[in-house]
BAKEDO-51838 format. One record per residue (C-alpha): x, y, z; residue in one letter; residue number from 1. Coordinates in pm, whole numbers. Layout:
BEGIN
{east->X, north->Y, up->Z, code->A, pos->NUM} $
...
This chain:
BEGIN
{east->10433, north->6000, up->9919, code->X, pos->1} $
{east->10757, north->6193, up->9894, code->X, pos->2} $
{east->10589, north->6433, up->9657, code->X, pos->3} $
{east->10527, north->6160, up->9393, code->X, pos->4} $
{east->10183, north->6056, up->9266, code->X, pos->5} $
{east->10167, north->5677, up->9232, code->X, pos->6} $
{east->9922, north->5386, up->9246, code->X, pos->7} $
{east->9979, north->5326, up->9618, code->X, pos->8} $
{east->9796, north->5644, up->9718, code->X, pos->9} $
{east->9451, north->5621, up->9871, code->X, pos->10} $
{east->9164, north->5836, up->9741, code->X, pos->11} $
{east->9207, north->6071, up->10042, code->X, pos->12} $
{east->9577, north->6097, up->9966, code->X, pos->13} $
{east->9504, north->6181, up->9602, code->X, pos->14} $
{east->9264, north->6458, up->9707, code->X, pos->15} $
{east->9514, north->6597, up->9957, code->X, pos->16} $
{east->9793, north->6596, up->9697, code->X, pos->17} $
{east->9562, north->6754, up->9440, code->X, pos->18} $
{east->9474, north->7031, up->9681, code->X, pos->19} $
{east->9839, north->7095, up->9755, code->X, pos->20} $
{east->9925, north->7108, up->9385, code->X, pos->21} $
{east->9632, north->7342, up->9316, code->X, pos->22} $
{east->9750, north->7577, up->9589, code->X, pos->23} $
{east->10099, north->7589, up->9447, code->X, pos->24} $
{east->9969, north->7656, up->9097, code->X, pos->25} $
{east->9741, north->7935, up->9227, code->X, pos->26} $
{east->10045, north->8082, up->9402, code->X, pos->27} $
{east->10224, north->8110, up->9070, code->X, pos->28} $
{east->10410, north->7783, up->9005, code->X, pos->29} $
{east->10372, north->7650, up->8644, code->X, pos->30} $
{east->10184, north->7330, up->8573, code->X, pos->31} $
{east->10479, north->7178, up->8386, code->X, pos->32} $
{east->10713, north->7220, up->8682, code->X, pos->33} $
{east->10461, north->7055, up->8912, code->X, pos->34} $
{east->10418, north->6764, up->8667, code->X, pos->35} $
{east->10793, north->6705, up->8672, code->X, pos->36} $
{east->10798, north->6707, up->9051, code->X, pos->37} $
{east->10491, north->6494, up->9111, code->X, pos->38} $
{east->10501, north->6256, up->8812, code->X, pos->39} $
{east->10855, north->6295, up->8677, code->X, pos->40} $
{east->10681, north->6380, up->8348, code->X, pos->41} $
{east->10838, north->6660, up->8142, code->X, pos->42} $
{east->10625, north->6602, up->7831, code->X, pos->43} $
{east->10266, north->6657, up->7946, code->X, pos->44} $
{east->10278, north->7040, up->7928, code->X, pos->45} $
{east->9996, north->7090, up->8180, code->X, pos->46} $
{east->9750, north->6826, up->8057, code->X, pos->47} $
{east->9822, north->6575, up->8335, code->X, pos->48} $
{east->9788, north->6847, up->8598, code->X, pos->49} $
{east->9455, north->6969, up->8454, code->X, pos->50} $
{east->9310, north->6616, up->8436, code->X, pos->51} $
{east->9430, north->6526, up->8788, code->X, pos->52} $
{east->9279, north->6835, up->8952, code->X, pos->53} $
{east->8954, north->6788, up->8763, code->X, pos->54} $
{east->8932, north->6420, up->8863, code->X, pos->55} $
{east->9005, north->6455, up->9235, code->X, pos->56} $
{east->8876, north->6808, up->9313, code->X, pos->57} $
{east->8628, north->6863, up->9026, code->X, pos->58} $
{east->8793, north->7200, up->8963, code->X, pos->59} $
{east->8873, north->7320, up->8611, code->X, pos->60} $
{east->9211, north->7489, up->8573, code->X, pos->61} $
{east->9180, north->7552, up->8204, code->X, pos->62} $
{east->9191, north->7914, up->8092, code->X, pos->63} $
{east->8858, north->8088, up->8033, code->X, pos->64} $
{east->8785, north->8349, up->7777, code->X, pos->65} $
{east->8736, north->8710, up->7880, code->X, pos->66} $
{east->8376, north->8679, up->7761, code->X, pos->67} $
{east->8312, north->8384, up->7993, code->X, pos->68} $
{east->8465, north->8572, up->8287, code->X, pos->69} $
{east->8248, north->8873, up->8208, code->X, pos->70} $
{east->7934, north->8658, up->8199, code->X, pos->71} $
{east->8022, north->8516, up->8542, code->X, pos->72} $
{east->8073, north->8870, up->8678, code->X, pos->73} $
{east->7737, north->8983, up->8543, code->X, pos->74} $
{east->7565, north->8677, up->8689, code->X, pos->75} $
{east->7717, north->8747, up->9031, code->X, pos->76} $
{east->7605, north->9109, up->9004, code->X, pos->77} $
{east->7249, north->8999, up->8932, code->X, pos->78} $
{east->7251, north->8758, up->9227, code->X, pos->79} $
{east->7369, north->9015, up->9485, code->X, pos->80} $
{east->7087, north->9241, up->9362, code->X, pos->81} $
{east->6837, north->8963, up->9425, code->X, pos->82} $
{east->6784, north->8874, up->9057, code->X, pos->83} $
{east->6817, north->8520, up->8919, code->X, pos->84} $
{east->7032, north->8502, up->8602, code->X, pos->85} $
{east->6792, north->8249, up->8450, code->X, pos->86} $
{east->6448, north->8105, up->8510, code->X, pos->87} $
{east->6590, north->7769, up->8617, code->X, pos->88} $
{east->6844, north->7925, up->8861, code->X, pos->89} $
{east->6663, north->7971, up->9191, code->X, pos->90} $
{east->6850, north->8211, up->9420, code->X, pos->91} $
{east->6999, north->8058, up->9735, code->X, pos->92} $
{east->6923, north->8197, up->10081, code->X, pos->93} $
{east->7274, north->8347, up->10080, code->X, pos->94} $
{east->7204, north->8577, up->9786, code->X, pos->95} $
{east->6852, north->8665, up->9902, code->X, pos->96} $
{east->7004, north->8779, up->10231, code->X, pos->97} $
{east->7276, north->8980, up->10050, code->X, pos->98} $
{east->7014, north->9154, up->9839, code->X, pos->99} $
{east->6810, north->9231, up->10153, code->X, pos->100} $
{east->7122, north->9365, up->10328, code->X, pos->101} $
{east->7201, north->9598, up->10036, code->X, pos->102} $
{east->6846, north->9727, up->10001, code->X, pos->103} $
{east->6815, north->9790, up->10374, code->X, pos->104} $
{east->7147, north->9981, up->10383, code->X, pos->105} $
{east->7047, north->10196, up->10085, code->X, pos->106} $
{east->6711, north->10270, up->10249, code->X, pos->107} $
{east->6901, north->10372, up->10566, code->X, pos->108} $
{east->7110, north->10615, up->10360, code->X, pos->109} $
{east->6806, north->10765, up->10190, code->X, pos->110} $
{east->6650, north->10823, up->10531, code->X, pos->111} $
{east->6963, north->10975, up->10678, code->X, pos->112} $
{east->7031, north->11205, up->10383, code->X, pos->113} $
{east->6672, north->11325, up->10350, code->X, pos->114} $
{east->6690, north->11700, up->10429, code->X, pos->115} $
{east->6327, north->11705, up->10547, code->X, pos->116} $
{east->6363, north->11418, up->10792, code->X, pos->117} $
{east->6358, north->11481, up->11166, code->X, pos->118} $
{east->6367, north->11111, up->11243, code->X, pos->119} $
{east->6682, north->11026, up->11050, code->X, pos->120} $
{east->6900, north->10864, up->11319, code->X, pos->121} $
{east->6625, north->10638, up->11444, code->X, pos->122} $
{east->6547, north->10523, up->11089, code->X, pos->123} $
{east->6914, north->10481, up->11005, code->X, pos->124} $
{east->6980, north->10264, up->11311, code->X, pos->125} $
{east->6678, north->10042, up->11252, code->X, pos->126} $
{east->6753, north->9983, up->10883, code->X, pos->127} $
{east->7130, north->9944, up->10924, code->X, pos->128} $
{east->7087, north->9689, up->11202, code->X, pos->129} $
{east->6863, north->9493, up->10962, code->X, pos->130} $
{east->7133, north->9526, up->10696, code->X, pos->131} $
{east->7401, north->9400, up->10933, code->X, pos->132} $
{east->7187, north->9110, up->11052, code->X, pos->133} $
{east->7118, north->9011, up->10691, code->X, pos->134} $
{east->7480, north->9019, up->10577, code->X, pos->135} $
{east->7593, north->8822, up->10882, code->X, pos->136} $
{east->7322, north->8559, up->10818, code->X, pos->137} $
{east->7435, north->8544, up->10452, code->X, pos->138} $
{east->7792, north->8473, up->10558, code->X, pos->139} $
{east->7689, north->8208, up->10810, code->X, pos->140} $
{east->7447, north->8045, up->10567, code->X, pos->141} $
{east->7715, north->8029, up->10297, code->X, pos->142} $
{east->7967, north->7879, up->10538, code->X, pos->143} $
{east->7723, north->7622, up->10674, code->X, pos->144} $
{east->7722, north->7762, up->11030, code->X, pos->145} $
{east->7400, north->7721, up->11231, code->X, pos->146} $
{east->7272, north->8064, up->11336, code->X, pos->147} $
{east->6925, north->7971, up->11459, code->X, pos->148} $
{east->6814, north->7992, up->11823, code->X, pos->149} $
{east->6773, north->7657, up->11992, code->X, pos->150} $
{east->6636, north->7536, up->12324, code->X, pos->151} $
{east->6819, north->7323, up->12583, code->X, pos->152} $
{east->6733, north->7009, up->12387, code->X, pos->153} $
{east->6878, north->7152, up->12068, code->X, pos->154} $
{east->6542, north->7203, up->11899, code->X, pos->155} $
{east->6504, north->7516, up->11687, code->X, pos->156} $
{east->6278, north->7781, up->11842, code->X, pos->157} $
{east->6000, north->7898, up->11612, code->X, pos->158} $
{east->5830, north->8236, up->11574, code->X, pos->159} $
{east->5508, north->8242, up->11366, code->X, pos->160} $
{east->5609, north->7914, up->11207, code->X, pos->161} $
{east->5959, north->8026, up->11111, code->X, pos->162} $
{east->6297, north->7943, up->11278, code->X, pos->163} $
{east->6408, north->8216, up->11516, code->X, pos->164} $
{east->6747, north->8369, up->11430, code->X, pos->165} $
{east->6991, north->8438, up->11713, code->X, pos->166} $
{east->7027, north->8789, up->11852, code->X, pos->167} $
{east->7259, north->9033, up->11676, code->X, pos->168} $
{east->7522, north->9013, up->11951, code->X, pos->169} $
{east->7538, north->8636, up->11906, code->X, pos->170} $
{east->7563, north->8669, up->11526, code->X, pos->171} $
{east->7864, north->8900, up->11572, code->X, pos->172} $
{east->8034, north->8632, up->11777, code->X, pos->173} $
{east->7956, north->8359, up->11524, code->X, pos->174} $
{east->8097, north->8561, up->11234, code->X, pos->175} $
{east->8411, north->8629, up->11440, code->X, pos->176} $
{east->8684, north->8894, up->11480, code->X, pos->177} $
{east->8853, north->8794, up->11156, code->X, pos->178} $
{east->8556, north->8932, up->10959, code->X, pos->179} $
{east->8428, north->9196, up->11202, code->X, pos->180} $
{east->8726, north->9360, up->11379, code->X, pos->181} $
{east->8664, north->9468, up->11742, code->X, pos->182} $
{east->8625, north->9841, up->11661, code->X, pos->183} $
{east->8364, north->9762, up->11396, code->X, pos->184} $
{east->8188, north->9519, up->11631, code->X, pos->185} $
{east->8187, north->9783, up->11906, code->X, pos->186} $
{east->8040, north->10037, up->11664, code->X, pos->187} $
{east->7752, north->9801, up->11584, code->X, pos->188} $
{east->7696, north->9725, up->11954, code->X, pos->189} $
{east->7692, north->10100, up->12023, code->X, pos->190} $
{east->7397, north->10138, up->11789, code->X, pos->191} $
{east->7223, north->9834, up->11936, code->X, pos->192} $
{east->7241, north->9990, up->12282, code->X, pos->193} $
{east->7133, north->10328, up->12149, code->X, pos->194} $
{east->6840, north->10174, up->11957, code->X, pos->195} $
{east->6708, north->10013, up->12275, code->X, pos->196} $
{east->6736, north->10346, up->12460, code->X, pos->197} $
{east->6559, north->10568, up->12207, code->X, pos->198} $
{east->6289, north->10329, up->12081, code->X, pos->199} $
{east->5958, north->10511, up->12020, code->X, pos->200} $
{east->6114, north->10854, up->12086, code->X, pos->201} $
{east->6152, north->11150, up->11852, code->X, pos->202} $
{east->6502, north->11300, up->11894, code->X, pos->203} $
{east->6619, north->11511, up->11594, code->X, pos->204} $
{east->6898, north->11652, up->11816, code->X, pos->205} $
{east->7059, north->11305, up->11817, code->X, pos->206} $
{east->7168, north->11334, up->11452, code->X, pos->207} $
{east->7479, north->11548, up->11504, code->X, pos->208} $
{east->7638, north->11362, up->11802, code->X, pos->209} $
{east->7600, north->11024, up->11630, code->X, pos->210} $
{east->7690, north->11120, up->11271, code->X, pos->211} $
{east->8054, north->11004, up->11303, code->X, pos->212} $
{east->7941, north->10664, up->11435, code->X, pos->213} $
{east->7688, north->10638, up->11152, code->X, pos->214} $
{east->7955, north->10705, up->10891, code->X, pos->215} $
{east->8177, north->10434, up->11041, code->X, pos->216} $
{east->7887, north->10190, up->11054, code->X, pos->217} $
{east->7828, north->10243, up->10682, code->X, pos->218} $
{east->8195, north->10206, up->10584, code->X, pos->219} $
{east->8228, north->9892, up->10801, code->X, pos->220} $
{east->7922, north->9744, up->10633, code->X, pos->221} $
{east->8057, north->9820, up->10287, code->X, pos->222} $
{east->8393, north->9661, up->10380, code->X, pos->223} $
{east->8244, north->9329, up->10492, code->X, pos->224} $
{east->8000, north->9327, up->10200, code->X, pos->225} $
{east->8283, north->9356, up->9943, code->X, pos->226} $
{east->8526, north->9125, up->10126, code->X, pos->227} $
{east->8269, north->8848, up->10154, code->X, pos->228} $
{east->8068, north->8881, up->9834, code->X, pos->229} $
{east->8291, north->9067, up->9590, code->X, pos->230} $
{east->8299, north->9408, up->9432, code->X, pos->231} $
{east->7972, north->9333, up->9256, code->X, pos->232} $
{east->7795, north->9373, up->9593, code->X, pos->233} $
{east->7951, north->9716, up->9668, code->X, pos->234} $
{east->7729, north->10015, up->9747, code->X, pos->235} $
{east->8000, north->10270, up->9655, code->X, pos->236} $
{east->7886, north->10331, up->9298, code->X, pos->237} $
{east->7541, north->10427, up->9424, code->X, pos->238} $
{east->7652, north->10675, up->9692, code->X, pos->239} $
{east->7722, north->11045, up->9667, code->X, pos->240} $
{east->7840, north->11317, up->9904, code->X, pos->241} $
{east->7523, north->11485, up->10035, code->X, pos->242} $
{east->7494, north->11856, up->9968, code->X, pos->243} $
{east->7482, north->12103, up->10261, code->X, pos->244} $
{east->7313, north->12445, up->10270, code->X, pos->245} $
{east->7471, north->12555, up->10598, code->X, pos->246} $
{east->7819, north->12516, up->10739, code->X, pos->247} $
{east->7937, north->12195, up->10897, code->X, pos->248} $
{east->7869, north->12209, up->11268, code->X, pos->249} $
{east->8158, north->12306, up->11495, code->X, pos->250} $
{east->8217, north->12173, up->11845, code->X, pos->251} $
{east->8028, north->12457, up->12031, code->X, pos->252} $
{east->7729, north->12406, up->11802, code->X, pos->253} $
{east->7736, north->12034, up->11867, code->X, pos->254} $
{east->7730, north->12094, up->12241, code->X, pos->255} $
{east->7428, north->12324, up->12208, code->X, pos->256} $
{east->7248, north->12060, up->12005, code->X, pos->257} $
{east->7336, north->11785, up->12251, code->X, pos->258} $
{east->7201, north->12001, up->12536, code->X, pos->259} $
{east->6853, north->11956, up->12387, code->X, pos->260} $
{east->6867, north->11578, up->12433, code->X, pos->261} $
{east->6697, north->11403, up->12728, code->X, pos->262} $
{east->6923, north->11350, up->13028, code->X, pos->263} $
{east->6930, north->10971, up->12998, code->X, pos->264} $
{east->7045, north->10995, up->12636, code->X, pos->265} $
{east->7317, north->11251, up->12725, code->X, pos->266} $
{east->7434, north->11022, up->13005, code->X, pos->267} $
{east->7443, north->10731, up->12759, code->X, pos->268} $
{east->7663, north->10927, up->12515, code->X, pos->269} $
{east->7900, north->11036, up->12791, code->X, pos->270} $
{east->7916, north->10687, up->12942, code->X, pos->271} $
{east->7995, north->10532, up->12606, code->X, pos->272} $
{east->8293, north->10766, up->12557, code->X, pos->273} $
{east->8421, north->10682, up->12905, code->X, pos->274} $
{east->8378, north->10305, up->12887, code->X, pos->275} $
{east->8515, north->10236, up->12538, code->X, pos->276} $
{east->8891, north->10153, up->12542, code->X, pos->277} $
{east->9120, north->10423, up->12405, code->X, pos->278} $
{east->9243, north->10210, up->12114, code->X, pos->279} $
{east->8885, north->10154, up->11996, code->X, pos->280} $
{east->8766, north->10508, up->12073, code->X, pos->281} $
{east->9033, north->10651, up->11841, code->X, pos->282} $
{east->8972, north->10393, up->11565, code->X, pos->283} $
{east->8781, north->10524, up->11260, code->X, pos->284} $
{east->8599, north->10193, up->11241, code->X, pos->285} $
{east->8430, north->10285, up->11570, code->X, pos->286} $
{east->8368, north->10653, up->11496, code->X, pos->287} $
{east->8468, north->10860, up->11193, code->X, pos->288} $
{east->8566, north->11217, up->11273, code->X, pos->289} $
{east->8615, north->11394, up->10943, code->X, pos->290} $
{east->8820, north->11711, up->10893, code->X, pos->291} $
{east->8660, north->11913, up->10612, code->X, pos->292} $
{east->8880, north->12178, up->10450, code->X, pos->293} $
{east->8702, north->12451, up->10247, code->X, pos->294} $
{east->8911, north->12505, up->9934, code->X, pos->295} $
{east->8905, north->12630, up->9577, code->X, pos->296} $
{east->9065, north->12455, up->9279, code->X, pos->297} $
{east->9347, north->12605, up->9077, code->X, pos->298} $
{east->9125, north->12578, up->8770, code->X, pos->299} $
{east->8748, north->12581, up->8776, code->X, pos->300} $
{east->8720, north->12265, up->8566, code->X, pos->301} $
{east->8966, north->12073, up->8782, code->X, pos->302} $
{east->8752, north->12079, up->9096, code->X, pos->303} $
{east->8636, north->11730, up->9201, code->X, pos->304} $
{east->8459, north->11819, up->9523, code->X, pos->305} $
{east->8443, north->12067, up->9807, code->X, pos->306} $
{east->8612, north->11820, up->10038, code->X, pos->307} $
{east->8989, north->11787, up->10058, code->X, pos->308} $
{east->9132, north->11442, up->10135, code->X, pos->309} $
{east->9461, north->11491, up->10316, code->X, pos->310} $
{east->9738, north->11229, up->10298, code->X, pos->311} $
{east->9922, north->11150, up->10620, code->X, pos->312} $
{east->10254, north->11281, up->10483, code->X, pos->313} $
{east->10096, north->11612, up->10379, code->X, pos->314} $
{east->9951, north->11717, up->10714, code->X, pos->315} $
{east->10039, north->12075, up->10816, code->X, pos->316} $
{east->10152, north->12171, up->11167, code->X, pos->317} $
{east->9815, north->12336, up->11240, code->X, pos->318} $
{east->9626, north->12029, up->11124, code->X, pos->319} $
{east->9860, north->11800, up->11319, code->X, pos->320} $
{east->9780, north->11993, up->11635, code->X, pos->321} $
{east->9412, north->11931, up->11576, code->X, pos->322} $
{east->9445, north->11556, up->11522, code->X, pos->323} $
{east->9359, north->11450, up->11879, code->X, pos->324} $
{east->9009, north->11588, up->11807, code->X, pos->325} $
{east->9001, north->11495, up->11439, code->X, pos->326} $
{east->9045, north->11204, up->11203, code->X, pos->327} $
{east->9190, north->11257, up->10860, code->X, pos->328} $
{east->9048, north->11074, up->10564, code->X, pos->329} $
{east->9301, north->10953, up->10309, code->X, pos->330} $
{east->9165, north->10883, up->9964, code->X, pos->331} $
{east->9286, north->10533, up->9876, code->X, pos->332} $
{east->9434, north->10451, up->9537, code->X, pos->333} $
{east->9494, north->10113, up->9382, code->X, pos->334} $
{east->9837, north->10115, up->9226, code->X, pos->335} $
{east->10107, north->9865, up->9153, code->X, pos->336} $
{east->10416, north->9927, up->9364, code->X, pos->337} $
{east->10768, north->9798, up->9394, code->X, pos->338} $
{east->10812, north->9480, up->9593, code->X, pos->339} $
{east->11076, north->9593, up->9840, code->X, pos->340} $
{east->11017, north->9432, up->10184, code->X, pos->341} $
{east->10766, north->9181, up->10047, code->X, pos->342} $
{east->10784, north->8804, up->10057, code->X, pos->343} $
{east->10704, north->8562, up->9775, code->X, pos->344} $
{east->10473, north->8271, up->9870, code->X, pos->345} $
{east->10769, north->8033, up->9909, code->X, pos->346} $
{east->10944, north->8274, up->10146, code->X, pos->347} $
{east->10620, north->8311, up->10347, code->X, pos->348} $
{east->10606, north->7934, up->10388, code->X, pos->349} $
{east->10968, north->7928, up->10505, code->X, pos->350} $
{east->10917, north->8213, up->10751, code->X, pos->351} $
{east->10599, north->8069, up->10902, code->X, pos->352} $
{east->10739, north->7713, up->10916, code->X, pos->353} $
{east->11038, north->7835, up->11116, code->X, pos->354} $
{east->10808, north->7995, up->11378, code->X, pos->355} $
{east->10502, north->7771, up->11386, code->X, pos->356} $
{east->10472, north->7440, up->11563, code->X, pos->357} $
{east->10242, north->7299, up->11299, code->X, pos->358} $
{east->10255, north->7183, up->10940, code->X, pos->359} $
{east->10253, north->7475, up->10697, code->X, pos->360} $
{east->10281, north->7423, up->10321, code->X, pos->361} $
{east->10203, north->7614, up->10003, code->X, pos->362} $
{east->9856, north->7460, up->10017, code->X, pos->363} $
{east->9815, north->7585, up->10375, code->X, pos->364} $
{east->9918, north->7932, up->10265, code->X, pos->365} $
{east->9665, north->7931, up->9983, code->X, pos->366} $
{east->9391, north->7827, up->10222, code->X, pos->367} $
{east->9491, north->8114, up->10454, code->X, pos->368} $
{east->9487, north->8393, up->10199, code->X, pos->369} $
{east->9151, north->8266, up->10075, code->X, pos->370} $
{east->9014, north->8242, up->10429, code->X, pos->371} $
{east->9125, north->8592, up->10527, code->X, pos->372} $
{east->9049, north->8730, up->10178, code->X, pos->373} $
{east->9376, north->8919, up->10147, code->X, pos->374} $
{east->9389, north->8888, up->9766, code->X, pos->375} $
{east->9167, north->8780, up->9476, code->X, pos->376} $
{east->9202, north->8441, up->9311, code->X, pos->377} $
{east->9410, north->8379, up->9003, code->X, pos->378} $
{east->9255, north->8529, up->8691, code->X, pos->379} $
{east->9045, north->8790, up->8877, code->X, pos->380} $
{east->8937, north->9094, up->8680, code->X, pos->381} $
{east->9096, north->9324, up->8939, code->X, pos->382} $
{east->9414, north->9148, up->9062, code->X, pos->383} $
{east->9517, north->9464, up->9250, code->X, pos->384} $
{east->9213, north->9450, up->9481, code->X, pos->385} $
{east->9412, north->9321, up->9780, code->X, pos->386} $
{east->9426, north->9397, up->10151, code->X, pos->387} $
{east->9740, north->9614, up->10131, code->X, pos->388} $
{east->9822, north->9554, up->10495, code->X, pos->389} $
{east->9904, north->9194, up->10408, code->X, pos->390} $
{east->9941, north->9161, up->10032, code->X, pos->391} $
{east->10042, north->9377, up->9735, code->X, pos->392} $
{east->9995, north->9309, up->9366, code->X, pos->393} $
{east->10303, north->9378, up->9154, code->X, pos->394} $
{east->10179, north->9463, up->8802, code->X, pos->395} $
{east->10525, north->9442, up->8647, code->X, pos->396} $
{east->10585, north->9088, up->8777, code->X, pos->397} $
{east->10214, north->8993, up->8750, code->X, pos->398} $
{east->10228, north->8836, up->9093, code->X, pos->399} $
{east->10172, north->8895, up->9463, code->X, pos->400} $
{east->10406, north->8989, up->9745, code->X, pos->401} $
{east->10322, north->8941, up->10112, code->X, pos->402} $
{east->10413, north->9174, up->10397, code->X, pos->403} $
{east->10590, north->9090, up->10726, code->X, pos->404} $
{east->10255, north->9170, up->10897, code->X, pos->405} $
{east->10102, north->8879, up->10702, code->X, pos->406} $
{east->10369, north->8642, up->10831, code->X, pos->407} $
{east->10311, north->8766, up->11190, code->X, pos->408} $
{east->9934, north->8721, up->11152, code->X, pos->409} $
{east->9969, north->8367, up->11021, code->X, pos->410} $
{east->10197, north->8267, up->11309, code->X, pos->411} $
{east->9968, north->8428, up->11566, code->X, pos->412} $
{east->9636, north->8298, up->11432, code->X, pos->413} $
{east->9752, north->7949, up->11337, code->X, pos->414} $
{east->9910, north->7896, up->11679, code->X, pos->415} $
{east->9553, north->7850, up->11797, code->X, pos->416} $
{east->9465, north->7485, up->11726, code->X, pos->417} $
{east->9094, north->7557, up->11667, code->X, pos->418} $
{east->9173, north->7832, up->11419, code->X, pos->419} $
{east->9429, north->7613, up->11242, code->X, pos->420} $
{east->9177, north->7329, up->11205, code->X, pos->421} $
{east->8903, north->7567, up->11084, code->X, pos->422} $
{east->9126, north->7708, up->10809, code->X, pos->423} $
{east->9327, north->7402, up->10710, code->X, pos->424} $
{east->9057, north->7140, up->10766, code->X, pos->425} $
{east->9265, north->6913, up->10980, code->X, pos->426} $
{east->9457, north->6927, up->11315, code->X, pos->427} $
{east->9802, north->7076, up->11310, code->X, pos->428} $
């Protein structure tokens, strides 16, 4: 092919070339430059590119109006809330499961934050496990991955006339580490084990020792919900900091509360702390330990909340000494930053190609950032909504820069042949 579209190409070759061209355009290369390279045509001004991509990939690359984009956003918002945008648009299983996941998580929060509840942890665990099961099924259903339980002959097992879904542990494995990092997976498994231990028991004293794990479970759920189904699915706009009449419990008070728990539950909590690896035990995705700082604002009207969010570079010596027992919450901000130390897409391709024993092109790179959801697609309403560990949006340049960690991740993950084939769609 030598980068030239001609009559000798097969249909499969045309589709492969079209996918490569689309990836390069999405990464920032202009249509006219691609037309010169692939057709030696400097006069089409994007029309040949648009027609070619539409013909072979059935994807429109023509600009849409802001109104059309807004309509699509509103339709997605309706779907994740379980509402069909029109009478003729029947919701898919994916969106029904997302709506169920959201409603179950919100019900869990209402139960946990109810000041009159003495059964909050048990309700929270039950409802959040349902939420997690639902969102994992939605992901697997969308991706066409079988998540039903089957017998030795491969026949689907049925319960009351319906296919039986695999156990939660198995769903975690099917979704994979890329979507549910090990600390988040361990947090979910922690609550599965605890649920089995405390079933049909009334243990109000369990609320305090598990509150940090519950907070992590909620944040982990919100993260995967937004990564997989967009900001329209987020719960954040519907959540508030619960009010407290008394003081937040200190460590001695927590020990007195824990002393009221049955011996087998206390042993479970102690055993969990001993058996979990140190790197996971100290990860906020496994358990969130929040440092609350009582404070007053300089001006009465400037007070946002009674909680201070401390940045890592503003930690005092006293607070630093307390960090082994405490986690500090940093309030994230979405801002455009300078691009020092970042790679453009072409540089990423060069870096990975020099270290990877497999074919890696601009199209491969596009498939990767889509697979790992490190940045939104071209034309997104919030282009800055990236995973800052791997990708940063530069507002001034209206483009994306990629971190050295992204290059390392690509080399590491794509070195596995199965992972490469899953992402790229063909062997390396």
